[in-house]
C-alpha positions, 0 to 999 in steps of 0.5 A: 500500500502506498499513500501520499506520504508513506508506504506500507507492506504487510507480510502474512504467514498462516498455519498449514498442514506443514506448519501443524506437523511441526507445531500443532496450532492454528495461527495467523501472523501479520508483520506490518512495515510502514515507511515514511519520510522520517520513520520506520514502524513495524508491528507484529500481530499473532492471532490464535485461530483455534476454534475448539475447546481442547488443550491446543486452544492456547499457545505461548510464543516468543519473538526475536525481531532484530534490525540490522544496518550496514555501517562502515565504522561501528565505533561511530554508532549511537542509538539515541532516545533511550534515557531511563530505559531499563533492560536486561544486559546479557553481556553483563550476566543478565544484569538489569541496567538503567540507561541514565544518558540519552544514548547507548554505546556498548561495543565490548569487542573494540 
């Protein structure tokens, strides 16, 4: 979809005989990507399509969506707008860390 100021793409994955052979649940997954002049927005929606009353009616799921950007020099990379964020730092033995500055810059391999 495209309007005067943005472009949106919607990617859909639905269950099939092949998916149910690996994971016996009925589902629909929608991944929406919207791009305009200043922003990139993504949204992931998981819909449980089970219509029966047995134990397969509910399911748990996890996502791991990562954005990758090609950069010429990692030492110059900054991510801003994270002031006050609390996160789990797996590079620090899963310590809970609060960002006090307005940016994140952690490159232990440098």
